[in-house]
Structure formats: C-alpha cells, structure tokens
SERO-4910 file (N, C-alpha, C, O; in steps of 0.05 Angstrom, whole numbers):
BEGIN
 pado doro    nc1    nc2    nc3   cac1   cac2   cac3    cc1    cc2    cc3    oc1    oc2    oc3
  Unk    A     25    -22      3     -2     -3     -2     21     24      4     43     25     16
  Unk    A      3     47    -10     30     69    -19      3     83      1    -21     79     -3
  Unk    A     12     98     17     -4    118     44      3    152     25     26    158     20
  Unk    A    -15    165     19    -12    188      4    -18    211     38    -41    210     45
  Unk    A     -1    227     54     -6    241     83    -19    260     84      1    266     70
  Unk    A    -32    277     85    -43    300     94    -48    305    118    -63    288    127
  Unk    A    -40    328    141    -43    332    171    -35    359    185    -24    379    175
  Unk    A    -44    354    205    -44    381    220     -5    384    234     11    367    242
  Unk    A     -6    418    229     12    420    244      7    427    269    -14    434    280
  Unk    A     38    424    282     41    437    324     23    461    314     24    476    294
  Unk    A      4    460    337     -8    497    342     13    498    343     34    485    346
  Unk    A     -5    532    339     14    559    346      7    570    369    -16    574    377
  Unk    A     35    576    381     34    584    412     11    601    417      5    619    401
  Unk    A     -7    594    444    -37    612    439    -50    597    419    -71    608    415
  Unk    A    -48    586    410    -82    572    394   -102    576    400   -103    569    423
  Unk    A   -129    586    392   -161    591    409   -165    561    410   -186    555    422
  Unk    A   -157    549    405   -173    514    410   -150    511    388   -140    523    370
  Unk    A   -148    476    408   -134    454    414   -136    440    374   -158    445    365
  Unk    A   -124    431    361   -123    413    341    -92    401    332    -88    380    319
  Unk    A    -73    417    340    -54    377    350    -38    399    365    -25    416    352
  Unk    A    -38    397    402    -17    407    417     10    385    414     12    362    405
  Unk    A     28    402    424     52    391    418     63    370    441     86    362    444
  Unk    A     39    362    457     29    347    486     25    326    464     43    309    466
  Unk    A     13    323    449     16    303    437     24    284    424     14    262    422
  Unk    A     49    293    411     71    288    384     68    253    391     62    235    376
  Unk    A     75    253    417     91    218    414     67    206    414     63    186    399
  Unk    A     52    213    426     15    196    416     13    199    394      2    179    384
  Unk    A     19    213    381     10    212    343     22    202    339     13    179    338
  Unk    A     54    203    333     77    188    331     69    152    325     64    137    306
  Unk    A     72    152    357     57    115    355     38    112    335     37    102    312
  Unk    A     22    124    350    -10    116    313      3    109    296     10     87    288
  Unk    A      9    138    287     27    136    265     41    103    256     28     88    242
  Unk    A     55     99    263     76     80    265     58     48    276     71     26    276
  Unk    A     34     50    281     19     21    292      1     23    255      0      4    240
  Unk    A     -7     43    251    -21     41    225    -11     48    190    -24     50    169
  Unk    A     19     49    200     40     38    173     44      7    178     51     -7    159
  Unk    A     42      0    190     44    -26    199     32    -48    195     36    -72    189
  Unk    A     15    -30    204    -19    -56    214    -18    -56    178    -14    -78    169
  Unk    A    -22    -31    155    -35    -37    138    -24    -40    116    -33    -30     95
  Unk    A      4    -61    120     25    -57    112     49    -41     84     64    -48     66
  Unk    A     37    -18     96     47     11     85     81      8     57    103     17     65
  Unk    A     80      1     39    102      3     30    117     39     19    141     45     13
  Unk    A    100     51     18    122     76     12     86    100     35     62     96     38
  Unk    A    107    121     43     98    145     48     99    172     26    122    177     18
  Unk    A     81    188     16     85    224      5     62    228     21     39    220     27
  Unk    A     86    247     23     80    277     45     96    293     35    115    288     21
  Unk    A     83    328     46    113    341     54    117    336     78    103    321     91
  Unk    A    140    352     89    149    356    113    149    373    131    171    376    142
  Unk    A    125    391    141    112    409    147    115    398    176    112    373    177
  Unk    A    125    415    213    122    405    233     95    396    244     73    408    245
  Unk    A    101    371    252     76    360    261     75    324    252     90    305    257
  Unk    A     49    326    237     37    303    221     52    292    194     52    269    184
  Unk    A     64    313    186     80    308    165    109    292    172    114    270    163
  Unk    A    124    305    186    153    304    207    155    272    220    175    258    218
  Unk    A    134    264    231    130    243    248    114    215    230    118    191    233
  Unk    A     99    227    215    102    209    198    127    196    185    125    172    181
  Unk    A    148    207    178    157    211    162    187    202    169    206    198    154
  Unk    A    187    200    201    212    187    221    202    160    221    212    138    216
  Unk    A    179    167    227    160    133    223    170    115    201    185     95    206
  Unk    A    164    120    181    166    113    165    190     91    150    189     70    137
  Unk    A    213    111    159    242    110    157    258     88    177    281     79    177
  Unk    A    229     84    196    253     75    216    231     38    207    235     14    211
  Unk    A    221     46    201    209     24    177    215     14    165    208     -9    161
  Unk    A    235     28    150    256     21    133    234     11     97    239     -6     79
  Unk    A    203     38    101    195     48     75    201     64     55    213     86     57
  Unk    A    192     55     33    206     81      8    193    105     20    170    103     30
  Unk    A    212    134     20    184    162     29    201    178     15    225    183     14
  Unk    A    167    190     -3    173    216    -24    164    232     -5    144    228     10
  Unk    A    181    256     -7    177    284      0    162    303    -22    170    298    -44
  Unk    A    145    320    -21    143    338    -45    134    370    -21    124    373      1
  Unk    A    146    387    -45    152    416    -23    135    436    -43    140    432    -67
  Unk    A    120    455    -38    110    468    -52    125    483    -65    118    495    -85
  Unk    A    149    484    -53    174    515    -58    207    503    -52    210    479    -51
  Unk    A    222    516    -49    248    516    -41    254    516    -18    248    537     -6
  Unk    A    267    497     -2    270    481     21    272    505     40    256    505     58
  Unk    A    284    520     39    290    547     63    269    558     64    265    564     87
  Unk    A    247    568     47    230    574     55    213    555     60    189    562     62
  Unk    A    221    528     64    186    505     66    202    512    101    184    507    117
  Unk    A    214    517    109    230    511    134    224    542    141    202    539    153
  Unk    A    228    559    142    217    583    161    193    575    160    183    568    181
  Unk    A    173    573    134    143    582    136    124    562    141     99    566    142
  Unk    A    142    525    145    114    509    155    131    490    171    123    467    178
  Unk    A    154    500    178    179    473    199    186    496    237    186    490    261
  Unk    A    189    509    229    211    526    254    188    551    267    191    567    285
  Unk    A    174    548    254    158    574    262    136    561    275    117    576    280
  Unk    A    134    537    281    121    524    313    139    511    335    161    503    329
  Unk    A    129    508    362    137    500    378    155    470    371    150    458    350
  Unk    A    175    461    388    192    451    375    224    444    364    240    461    359
  Unk    A    227    423    362    260    427    351    258    414    334    274    396    333
  Unk    A    236    418    310    229    403    286    257    406    257    258    391    237
  Unk    A    273    424    262    299    425    238    320    405    233    331    394    214
  Unk    A    322    405    263    346    373    258    330    348    229    339    335    210
  Unk    A    300    352    246    297    324    230    287    323    205    290    304    190
  Unk    A    265    356    198    275    363    172    293    352    156    295    333    140
  Unk    A    307    371    167    348    378    153    352    344    146    355    335    123
  Unk    A    353    326    170    356    298    161    334    283    144    340    264    129
  Unk    A    306    292    147    289    279    129    296    297     95    295    278     79
  Unk    A    299    308     88    312    315     70    330    305     53    326    298     30
  Unk    A    354    303     68    383    302     67    379    268     51    393    264     31
  Unk    A    363    247     60    360    226     62    349    219     36    355    204     18
  Unk    A    324    241     41    306    227      1    304    252    -16    282    262    -23
  Unk    A    332    262    -24    350    281    -33    362    256    -51    357    251    -75
  Unk    A    378    244    -37    404    228    -42    388    198    -53    402    178    -56
  Unk    A    363    198    -57    348    167    -72    319    174    -87    300    160    -94
  Unk    A    325    203    -90    318    218   -111    282    217   -111    264    216   -128
  Unk    A    281    220    -81    261    225    -70    243    249    -61    221    245    -50
  Unk    A    255    277    -67    250    290    -57    233    313    -86    244    315   -107
  Unk    A    213    323    -82    208    335   -114    197    366   -101    183    371    -82
  Unk    A    210    382   -119    193    407   -105    193    424   -124    211    431   -139
  Unk    A    150    437   -122    145    441   -136    161    466   -143    176    480   -130
  Unk    A    153    467   -172    160    507   -189    134    512   -183    118    497   -194
  Unk    A    124    529   -168    102    544   -168    102    577   -156    123    587   -150
  Unk    A     87    587   -154     84    615   -163    108    618   -132    108    603   -112
  Unk    A    127    643   -137    134    655   -113    121    664    -94    117    657    -71
  Unk    A    115    681   -107     96    697    -83     68    699    -74     56    717    -61
  Unk    A     57    670    -87     35    661    -68     39    634    -57     43    614    -71
  Unk    A     37    634    -30     51    614    -13     18    594    -16     18    571    -23
  Unk    A     -3    609    -10    -26    587    -19    -32    588    -40    -35    564    -43
  Unk    A    -34    593    -52    -34    576    -79    -16    555    -81    -26    534    -90
  Unk    A     19    554    -72     37    529    -78     28    506    -51     39    485    -50
  Unk    A      5    515    -29      6    496    -18    -31    481    -21    -38    463     -5
  Unk    A    -50    493    -44    -66    478    -52    -46    464    -77    -57    443    -84
  Unk    A    -25    467    -91    -26    455   -110      0    435   -106     14    426   -125
  Unk    A      4    429    -83     17    406    -67     -4    388    -49      5    369    -37
  Unk    A    -26    393    -47    -41    377    -47    -50    352    -65    -49    328    -60
  Unk    A    -56    364    -82    -52    341   -109    -30    341   -124    -28    333   -147
  Unk    A    -15    352   -112     17    329   -125     21    311   -103     30    289   -111
  Unk    A     19    312    -77     18    290    -62      5    258    -72     15    235    -70
  Unk    A    -24    267    -84    -39    245    -89    -35    241   -119    -51    226   -129
  Unk    A    -14    253   -140     -8    245   -157     19    237   -152     26    225   -171
  Unk    A     36    239   -135     63    224   -136     47    194   -129     48    174   -143
  Unk    A     28    199    -98     28    174    -88     17    146   -111     24    123   -114
  Unk    A     -6    167   -124    -20    154   -151     -1    136   -169     -2    112   -172
  Unk    A     22    157   -185     44    143   -195     58    120   -176     54     95   -178
  Unk    A     69    129   -164     82    101   -146     70     91   -148     80     73   -162
  Unk    A     36     85   -142     22     63   -128     27     41   -164     35     18   -170
  Unk    A     18     58   -177     21     45   -208     48     32   -217     47     11   -230
  Unk    A     60     38   -213     88     29   -209     98      9   -194    117     -3   -203
  Unk    A     91      4   -173     95    -15   -154     73    -33   -151     76    -52   -135
  Unk    A     47    -28   -167     20    -53   -169     30    -52   -131     49    -64   -120
  Unk    A     10    -34   -120      2    -23    -93    -21      1    -94    -22     18   -112
  Unk    A    -34     -1    -79    -68     11    -79    -60     27    -71    -37     22    -64
  Unk    A    -67     50    -68    -71     75    -51    -83     90    -26   -100    107    -29
  Unk    A    -77     84     -9    -89    103     10    -91    126     16    -68    135     16
  Unk    A   -114    152     23    -95    169     25   -108    177     65   -131    174     72
  Unk    A    -88    185     82    -87    188    104    -82    214    118    -62    229    116
  Unk    A   -110    216    134   -115    245    153   -107    244    180   -123    235    196
  Unk    A    -83    253    188    -76    264    215    -84    287    224    -71    305    213
  Unk    A    -99    295    239   -126    319    253   -136    308    264   -134    284    270
  Unk    A   -157    332    270   -166    333    292   -199    320    286   -213    309    304
  Unk    A   -204    322    269   -238    313    255   -251    329    241   -268    321    225
  Unk    A   -247    356    246   -250    372    237   -251    403    215   -239    422    226
  Unk    A   -261    408    193   -251    435    186   -246    456    181   -257    461    160
  Unk    A   -228    481    193   -230    493    196   -252    517    192   -271    525    206
  Unk    A   -241    524    168   -264    530    147   -251    530    117   -233    515    109
  Unk    A   -262    544    106   -270    533     65   -246    531     64   -241    512     50
  Unk    A   -218    547     76   -188    549     75   -183    516     79   -165    511     63
  Unk    A   -189    497     89   -167    480    113   -157    451     84   -171    439     67
  Unk    A   -134    452     89   -124    442     72   -131    407     73   -142    392     57
  Unk    A   -122    404     90   -132    376    109   -150    360     98   -151    337     89
  Unk    A   -171    389    104   -202    369     99   -192    371     65   -187    349     55
  Unk    A   -190    386     53   -190    391     13   -179    378     11   -186    365     -9
  Unk    A   -148    361     30   -136    331      8   -153    323     19   -162    346     20
  Unk    A   -170    309     32   -178    289     49   -213    282     16   -221    262      5
  Unk    A   -219    310     15   -245    309     -6   -230    300    -29   -243    283    -42
  Unk    A   -207    306    -40   -193    298    -71   -189    278    -68   -190    261    -86
  Unk    A   -183    274    -41   -177    237    -52   -198    215    -49   -191    192    -54
  Unk    A   -221    218    -42   -239    218    -41   -264    227    -70   -281    215    -82
  Unk    A   -253    252    -72   -269    256   -115   -251    232   -130   -263    218   -145
  Unk    A   -216    227   -125   -206    214   -133   -217    182   -142   -213    168   -162
  Unk    A   -228    178   -123   -242    144   -103   -208    129    -91   -199    108    -98
  Unk    A   -197    146    -73   -178    135    -60   -190    137    -37   -204    156    -31
  Unk    A   -185    109    -18   -200    111     10   -187    129     32   -163    135     32
  Unk    A   -212    140     55   -193    153     70   -193    145     94   -214    138    103
  Unk    A   -172    144    108   -170    141    140   -157    158    155   -138    172    148
  Unk    A   -167    158    178   -158    183    194   -138    173    216   -137    148    219
  Unk    A   -122    188    233   -112    195    257   -118    209    269   -121    231    258
  Unk    A   -123    208    289   -130    244    310   -104    248    321    -85    232    321
  Unk    A   -107    274    331    -81    291    335    -94    286    365    -75    284    380
  Unk    A   -108    285    374   -117    295    401   -123    269    423   -131    273    446
***
C-alpha cells in the first residue's frame, strides 16, 4: 500500500482551540507507526511540515519504507514557513529527512508561484495524491489517503480537509488518525 498523507501542524502558541498540541506528538507518532505497520505500507508520500508530516516520515524511515517528500517551494522557504514557526525542535528532523530523500531521488520541489504561498499549498495537496498514484501504479500497490487531524475543518481554506475531499473525488480510500 502507498500512503498519501496530509495533516495538522503543531498548534501555534496561544491557539484558540487545540488541533494538534505539541504534548500529543509522541502519542500521534505511535498511532502513525501502528497504522503503517498494520496496513502493510510500502511507501509514504507527504510534505515535511512540523507535526503530522515529519512524525509520519520519521516512522516510515524507521520501518524501512520508501519515502517521497513534496515541497511547494524551496527548502529554506518551507523550513521558515512550515517547520520552525511552531513549538518543538523540528529543524533537525526536517533536514535529516530532506537529505535522505534527496539521496534517493525522492524529493520533489514544485515550481509554483514564488509570491503566493497559499496557491503553492493548494498545488501541494494535488501533487501528493498524484505522486502517490504514480508510485502505486509503478509498484502495483493500492493507494490510501491518510488524514492526521482533529477531525474537523477549520474553514473553507482548510487544506487537510481539502486533501481528504480530493482523495475521495479520485476514489482513494481515506483513513484518519486523531491528533487529539
């Protein structure tokens, strides 16, 4: 099975309602490992933001799975906008992951518009599913979409919810792991 993942980042300091508290990171890590093992995952496709992405990619690496990482724009810009802007020491895990997948040819950096970050993130959710489907065809493996979140949409701009909807539109089964 190929797992295409999208999920919550760690909550910002002072978040009005918890979506993924840093205190839950190890619990979520265990849930992700359990799911990857029990479903017989062969590969994981995701981005590399703090929280769900990095935890899942870390566990996939420990399990020896193929890991493909997709960034909406260059490595440094993503580090600043989606990794080190939240609590926790995520930069070492991010850099280790990207160095590893660069070495295997499994880092994809989208060539999107430099000015519009939101447009880059929207393109990212499609690219994760596209890459997972391509990998699944090549490895003759089914694809499953994994949402790692609190189970509710923030608003009509919620990219995790949009990822789940796009997966369903494509006929890809969706599985959820709670961040709470």
